[in-house]
C-alpha distance (Angstrom), angle and dihedral (degrees) to the residues before:
residue distance angle dihedral
M1 . . .
Q2 3.83 . .
V3 3.81 117.9 .
C4 3.79 110.3 -123.6
S5 3.77 98.8 -141.4
Q6 3.79 94.9 128.8
Q7 3.82 99.1 41.8
P8 3.79 110.6 17.0
W9 3.82 91.2 167.3
N10 3.81 93.0 58.2
R11 3.84 105.3 139.3
D12 3.82 94.8 -155.4
I13 3.76 91.9 58.3
A14 3.79 92.5 39.7
M15 3.82 91.1 58.5
S16 3.80 97.3 40.4
D17 3.81 98.8 93.3
D18 3.80 102.7 79.3
D19 3.78 96.0 170.4
D20 3.80 96.0 67.1
F21 3.77 121.5 115.5
M22 3.81 85.1 -97.0
M23 3.78 130.6 30.0
D24 3.80 87.4 -140.0
D25 3.80 92.0 43.9
D26 3.77 92.8 130.7
E27 3.76 96.3 39.6
T28 3.79 105.1 145.5
Y29 3.76 127.2 -144.5
D30 3.79 126.7 -135.2
F31 3.78 107.6 -78.9
D32 3.80 120.6 -180.0
Y33 3.81 109.5 -134.7
E34 3.79 96.8 162.1
D35 3.81 95.3 100.5
D36 3.83 106.4 79.9
D37 3.80 89.4 -165.3
D38 3.78 92.6 57.6
E39 3.82 102.6 111.1
Q40 3.81 91.8 -176.6
G41 3.80 89.2 58.2
D42 3.81 91.0 52.6
Q43 3.80 90.5 49.0
D44 3.79 90.6 51.0
V45 3.80 90.6 52.2
D46 3.82 90.8 51.0
I47 3.82 92.0 51.1
E48 3.78 91.2 45.2
N49 3.81 90.4 52.6
M50 3.80 90.1 49.6
Y51 3.81 89.7 51.8
Y52 3.81 95.1 51.9
N53 3.79 92.8 43.8
A54 3.81 88.6 54.2
K55 3.76 91.1 46.5
A56 3.80 91.4 53.5
M57 3.82 88.8 59.8
K58 3.83 96.3 53.8
E59 3.79 100.0 95.8
D60 3.80 99.0 38.8
D61 3.80 99.8 38.1
P62 3.84 114.4 10.3
E63 3.82 94.0 174.8
A64 3.79 92.6 53.2
A65 3.81 88.8 46.1
I66 3.82 90.3 55.5
V67 3.83 89.8 52.5
E68 3.82 91.0 51.2
F69 3.81 93.4 46.0
R70 3.81 88.9 53.2
K71 3.79 88.4 54.7
V72 3.81 88.2 57.8
V73 3.82 90.1 53.7
E74 3.83 92.2 46.8
K75 3.80 92.5 46.2
E76 3.79 91.0 56.5
K77 3.80 91.0 47.8
E78 3.80 90.8 51.7
E79 3.78 88.7 55.6
G80 3.77 88.7 54.4
Q81 3.79 101.6 -115.8
K82 3.78 136.4 85.7
G83 3.80 112.4 -135.8
D84 3.77 150.0 158.4
W85 3.79 98.2 -66.2
G86 3.79 94.1 51.1
F87 3.81 88.9 49.0
K88 3.80 91.8 50.4
A89 3.81 91.8 45.4
L90 3.80 90.9 52.8
K91 3.81 90.2 50.9
Q92 3.80 89.4 54.1
I93 3.82 91.4 48.0
I94 3.81 91.0 50.0
K95 3.78 91.1 49.9
L96 3.81 94.3 48.8
S97 3.82 93.3 44.7
F98 3.80 90.6 49.1
L99 3.81 92.3 50.1
R100 3.81 89.3 50.9
G101 3.81 90.2 52.8
D102 3.82 93.1 -115.8
K103 3.81 98.5 145.4
E104 3.80 97.3 172.7
S105 3.81 94.3 52.2
T106 3.81 90.2 45.0
F107 3.79 90.7 53.0
K108 3.81 94.9 43.8
D109 3.81 93.9 50.7
Y110 3.79 91.5 43.5
K111 3.83 89.7 56.6
E112 3.79 88.9 53.5
L113 3.81 90.8 47.6
L114 3.80 89.5 56.3
T115 3.80 90.2 60.8
Y116 3.82 88.4 61.8
T117 3.80 92.6 57.9
K118 3.81 93.0 68.4
S119 3.80 97.1 67.3
A120 3.81 114.1 -26.5
V121 3.84 97.2 80.1
T122 3.79 135.1 24.2
R123 3.80 119.3 -84.6
N124 3.82 94.2 -118.9
Y125 3.80 92.5 49.8
S126 3.81 93.0 47.8
E127 3.83 91.5 47.4
K128 3.80 92.2 53.1
S129 3.80 91.2 46.6
L130 3.80 95.5 49.1
N131 3.81 92.1 45.5
N132 3.79 91.5 53.0
I133 3.80 94.1 45.4
L134 3.80 91.8 49.7
D135 3.81 91.0 47.5
R136 3.80 91.0 52.0
I137 3.80 93.4 46.7
S138 3.82 93.3 45.1
S139 3.81 93.3 50.7
S140 3.79 91.4 64.6
A141 3.80 111.8 104.6
T142 3.82 92.3 -165.7
L143 3.80 100.2 61.8
D144 3.80 118.3 97.5
T145 3.79 120.4 -119.5
D146 3.82 93.4 -118.9
F147 3.80 90.9 60.9
M148 3.81 90.1 46.6
E149 3.79 91.5 51.3
R150 3.81 91.6 48.9
F151 3.80 90.9 48.9
Y152 3.80 93.7 50.6
S153 3.82 95.0 40.3
T154 3.79 90.5 55.7
T155 3.80 90.1 49.7
L156 3.81 92.7 49.5
E157 3.83 92.6 48.2
S158 3.80 90.2 51.9
L159 3.80 92.5 48.1
Q160 3.81 91.6 49.8
E161 3.80 90.1 52.5
A162 3.80 89.9 49.4
K163 3.84 89.4 46.8
N164 3.79 90.0 -130.0
D165 3.82 95.6 154.6
R166 3.79 95.6 171.1
L167 3.80 95.3 54.2
F168 3.82 90.2 39.9
L169 3.81 89.7 59.3
K170 3.80 93.4 43.5
T171 3.80 91.9 49.6
N172 3.80 92.5 47.1
L173 3.81 89.3 49.8
K174 3.79 89.0 50.9
L175 3.80 90.5 50.5
A176 3.81 91.9 48.1
K177 3.82 89.8 50.9
L178 3.80 89.2 51.8
W179 3.81 91.7 53.2
L180 3.81 90.3 46.3
D181 3.82 92.2 52.9
R182 3.80 90.5 48.6
G183 3.81 95.0 44.8
E184 3.81 92.0 -120.4
W185 3.81 94.8 152.3
G186 3.82 97.1 171.6
R187 3.79 92.8 51.4
L188 3.81 90.8 43.0
N189 3.81 90.9 53.7
K190 3.80 89.8 52.1
S191 3.83 91.5 51.4
L192 3.81 92.2 47.0
K193 3.81 91.8 52.0
G194 3.81 89.2 51.5
L195 3.79 90.9 50.3
H196 3.81 93.4 49.1
A197 3.81 90.2 48.7
A198 3.81 91.5 50.7
L199 3.80 92.2 49.1
A200 3.80 92.0 47.6
K201 3.81 91.6 59.9
E202 3.78 115.1 103.4
G203 3.76 124.9 -129.8
E204 3.79 99.2 15.1
E205 3.78 111.8 177.5
G206 3.78 112.5 -106.7
L207 3.79 95.0 4.7
E208 3.77 108.9 110.4
S209 3.82 119.0 -173.3
E210 3.82 90.1 -100.5
N211 3.81 91.6 54.8
K212 3.80 91.5 46.0
G213 3.80 90.2 55.4
T214 3.80 90.2 49.6
Y215 3.81 93.0 49.1
L216 3.81 90.1 45.9
L217 3.80 90.6 56.9
E218 3.81 89.7 51.1
V219 3.81 89.8 53.0
Y220 3.81 91.0 46.9
A221 3.81 90.0 50.4
L222 3.82 90.7 56.3
E223 3.80 91.6 45.1
I224 3.80 92.2 48.8
Q225 3.80 91.0 51.7
M226 3.80 89.9 51.3
Y227 3.82 92.3 51.3
T228 3.81 90.3 46.2
A229 3.81 92.3 51.6
T230 3.82 93.5 44.9
K231 3.85 91.8 43.2
N232 3.80 93.1 -124.7
N233 3.80 92.5 155.1
K234 3.80 96.7 170.3
K235 3.81 94.5 58.5
L236 3.80 91.1 37.3
K237 3.79 92.3 56.7
D238 3.79 93.7 48.4
L239 3.80 93.9 46.8
Y240 3.81 93.6 44.5
H241 3.79 91.8 57.9
R242 3.81 90.5 46.3
T243 3.80 91.5 55.5
L244 3.79 90.6 56.9
H245 3.80 89.9 58.5
V246 3.82 99.8 48.6
K247 3.80 108.0 127.8
S248 3.81 131.2 -151.4
A249 3.79 96.7 22.7
I250 3.78 132.9 132.8
P251 3.81 100.7 -169.6
H252 3.77 125.3 -171.7
P253 3.84 107.9 -101.7
R254 3.81 88.9 -120.3
I255 3.81 89.3 63.5
M256 3.80 91.9 52.1
G257 3.80 88.4 46.0
V258 3.82 89.5 57.5
I259 3.82 93.3 46.3
R260 3.81 93.8 48.2
E261 3.81 92.4 45.2
C262 3.80 91.0 54.3
G263 3.81 89.1 45.4
G264 3.80 89.7 54.0
K265 3.80 91.3 51.0
M266 3.80 89.9 48.7
H267 3.82 91.1 53.0
M268 3.81 90.5 47.1
N269 3.80 89.9 54.2
E270 3.82 88.2 54.4
K271 3.81 91.2 45.7
Q272 3.80 90.9 -117.8
W273 3.79 92.1 143.4
Q274 3.81 99.4 172.5
E275 3.80 93.2 49.4
A276 3.81 88.6 48.7
Q277 3.80 89.4 50.4
T278 3.82 90.5 54.6
D279 3.81 94.1 47.3
F280 3.81 94.5 47.4
F281 3.79 90.8 50.5
E282 3.82 90.9 51.3
S283 3.80 90.0 46.1
F284 3.80 91.2 51.1
R285 3.79 91.1 48.8
N286 3.81 92.4 52.0
Y287 3.81 94.4 44.8
D288 3.80 89.0 48.7
E289 3.80 90.9 52.3
A290 3.80 90.0 48.9
G291 3.82 91.8 48.5
S292 3.81 90.2 -122.5
L293 3.81 119.2 161.2
Q294 3.81 87.8 -140.3
R295 3.82 87.2 80.6
I296 3.83 89.6 81.8
Q297 3.80 93.5 54.8
V298 3.80 92.4 45.9
L299 3.81 90.2 48.9
K300 3.81 87.4 58.8
Y301 3.81 88.5 52.2
L302 3.81 89.5 50.6
V303 3.82 90.4 54.5
L304 3.81 89.6 48.1
A305 3.82 92.5 51.1
T306 3.82 90.9 46.8
M307 3.80 91.3 56.3
L308 3.79 92.9 46.1
A309 3.81 90.7 49.2
Q310 3.84 86.5 53.6
S311 3.78 87.8 -132.0
D312 3.79 120.5 172.2
I313 3.80 90.1 -151.0
N314 3.78 113.2 101.7
P315 3.84 108.4 -130.8
F316 3.81 89.3 -141.2
D317 3.80 94.0 59.7
S318 3.82 93.2 86.8
Q319 3.79 119.7 90.5
E320 3.83 90.6 -123.3
T321 3.82 95.8 56.5
K322 3.82 101.2 31.2
P323 3.85 95.1 83.3
Y324 3.82 89.6 59.0
Q325 3.80 100.9 51.0
S326 3.81 91.0 94.2
H327 3.81 94.5 43.9
P328 3.86 109.1 128.5
E329 3.82 92.5 -121.7
I330 3.80 92.6 46.4
T331 3.83 103.7 44.5
A332 3.82 92.9 84.5
M333 3.81 91.0 54.1
T334 3.82 90.5 44.6
S335 3.80 91.0 54.9
L336 3.79 90.5 43.9
V337 3.82 94.7 55.0
N338 3.82 91.6 45.5
A339 3.81 91.8 53.7
Y340 3.79 90.2 44.0
Q341 3.81 94.5 53.5
R342 3.83 90.5 48.7
N343 3.84 91.8 49.0
E344 3.80 89.9 -123.3
L345 3.78 97.9 155.9
E346 3.80 97.7 175.3
E347 3.80 91.8 49.3
F348 3.80 90.6 46.3
Q349 3.80 92.0 52.5
R350 3.80 91.6 44.5
I351 3.83 91.8 53.5
L352 3.80 90.1 46.7
R353 3.80 91.1 50.4
L354 3.82 95.0 47.2
N355 3.82 93.5 46.3
K356 3.77 98.4 36.6
T357 3.82 95.0 130.6
A358 3.81 95.4 45.0
I359 3.81 93.7 48.2
M360 3.80 104.6 30.1
S361 3.83 98.3 41.7
D362 3.80 89.8 84.0
P363 3.85 108.2 79.7
F364 3.80 91.4 -150.9
I365 3.82 93.6 55.9
R366 3.80 91.2 41.5
A367 3.82 90.2 55.8
Y368 3.82 91.7 60.2
I369 3.80 103.9 33.7
D370 3.82 91.1 92.0
D371 3.83 89.0 57.7
V372 3.80 89.8 51.9
L373 3.83 91.4 49.5
R374 3.78 90.0 48.4
N375 3.81 90.7 52.8
I376 3.79 95.5 51.0
R377 3.84 92.4 43.9
T378 3.78 89.3 51.0
S379 3.82 91.8 50.9
V380 3.81 91.5 49.0
L381 3.83 91.5 46.0
L382 3.82 92.0 52.8
A383 3.80 90.9 50.9
L384 3.81 90.8 46.1
I385 3.83 97.6 52.8
K386 3.80 96.6 40.6
P387 3.86 97.6 100.3
Y388 3.81 95.5 42.9
T389 3.80 139.5 80.0
R390 3.82 94.6 -169.1
V391 3.81 125.0 32.0
T392 3.79 129.1 170.6
L393 3.76 114.7 -123.7
S394 3.80 89.9 -136.6
S395 3.82 92.4 59.7
I396 3.81 90.6 51.3
A397 3.81 89.6 48.0
T398 3.81 90.9 52.1
H399 3.80 91.3 50.8
L400 3.82 94.4 46.4
K401 3.82 92.8 39.4
I402 3.81 92.9 -129.3
T403 3.82 134.3 110.7
V404 3.82 125.0 -80.0
E405 3.82 87.9 -115.9
E406 3.82 90.7 57.2
V407 3.82 90.6 48.6
E408 3.79 90.8 50.9
E409 3.82 89.6 50.9
L410 3.83 91.0 51.8
C411 3.82 92.0 48.2
V412 3.80 93.2 49.0
A413 3.82 90.2 51.9
L414 3.83 90.8 50.1
I415 3.82 91.8 49.7
L416 3.82 92.5 47.8
D417 3.82 90.9 48.3
A418 3.84 88.7 50.2
R419 3.80 90.7 -122.9
I420 3.81 89.1 127.8
K421 3.82 132.3 22.0
G422 3.76 114.4 -136.5
R423 3.75 148.4 78.3
I424 3.78 137.9 -106.8
D425 3.78 120.1 -120.7
G426 3.77 98.2 -150.4
V427 3.82 94.2 -174.2
Q428 3.80 95.6 56.1
G429 3.81 94.9 27.5
I430 3.80 94.7 -123.7
L431 3.80 132.9 142.0
E432 3.81 108.3 -143.2
L433 3.78 115.0 -161.2
E434 3.81 124.6 -155.8
R435 3.75 95.4 -155.5
E436 3.83 97.4 112.7
K437 3.79 93.9 40.1
A438 3.77 89.9 53.8
V439 3.80 91.2 50.4
E440 3.82 90.9 49.4
R441 3.79 91.6 50.5
E442 3.79 91.0 50.3
R443 3.83 89.7 49.1
Y444 3.84 91.5 49.4
E445 3.82 91.4 49.0
A446 3.81 90.8 49.6
L447 3.82 92.0 50.1
R448 3.81 91.0 47.4
R449 3.79 91.3 52.7
V450 3.82 91.4 48.5
S451 3.81 90.6 47.9
E452 3.78 91.9 50.8
S453 3.81 91.2 48.7
V454 3.82 92.2 49.8
G455 3.81 90.3 46.4
G456 3.77 90.7 52.7
L457 3.80 92.5 50.4
T458 3.83 91.7 48.4
K459 3.79 91.9 50.9
T460 3.82 91.6 49.7
A461 3.80 92.0 49.2
F462 3.82 91.4 48.5
E463 3.82 92.2 50.8
G464 3.78 88.9 51.1
L465 3.81 92.6 53.8
K466 3.83 91.2 50.8
V467 3.77 90.9 55.2
M468 3.80 91.0 52.7
């Protein structure tokens, strides 16, 4: 990499390092170098040169680069003022130490960086920097949760001292999301309580009622995901309905996508298929608007709910979902719902067998696929027995490709639900239907009523003739 000794302010070189904590890491501010007598300007140029010389050493000799970046920080301190170049140098040191796996140095230099955010750099610039550093640190799968908690706790303490309520909330939300992703429910509960307490405070600087409503929905979204994952359906149901009544909020569509997805799963758990269908569609629509990849997974859930609701409406008929029906991850579900709505059991089972990994890899879908199979088998069974009064259970089993015991279970459910009238002869293995007997009884009753009416008319006419 070229050393910027001649033109340290060169924008092309300043923006060349895309793997920094920030893409605009080296974004320079407007310095006035026109006054040759301005000693401060000369000092700034010297520090800037030191920074870019250190940066040029990063790839070839990271340890030497760290030494040179520290010189930038010390140089600024000697001149009696913390500034932009010291802040940027510390960010580079933190990044290099983190990549080397030196947790203690990373943490120590990060604590020093936080002191710069109070007055040395602008609030917007410090917010962007801290957000990017925390994102990079959090994305590491190798760091232990205790280190993460220490890192975030230090950040939150600093932000409280600086009375930066907006960044405090954003950082706490980021921490809560980290605990959610890692399944750290105790730590997540602690973060959520802190967030609720912060939002309950009155008169927070920079937090208008509209923003509070928006932040509240973000907190609810995290809480709902926790209750969904821990299967706490009672609290989930209560919180879900509360989210739908939050006023004065303009949430990011991704947040509403999360809330509606969890609502759909809640309805599925309660076997409220149509309500689940509605929520999954709304979730898909929000994820699609947000450009989230989760829209594909939720679209699969929408197809699942449609089949369970035994709806004749194809979920891909809407203009929002139609573009995705040929998506590689969706085609199996598209074929599945088409076979389902046509009662093509063999085709349905064939598609399920051929796409077992694609469909059954999701635990949520896998939990309900037996219900879907039961529905389509029931529909085929009803069509199969329609012309008969007596059918052997073994013949139904052969047609449905299931065991006689499973057929008997289906028939019992249909009889109990009053969808068919009949009885099962368990000894002979026969389903006896009362359809014809019922029709005959109705015909006999109709004839009896007609006979009685005719008899009454005859008697009346006869009495009239006697009078005459």
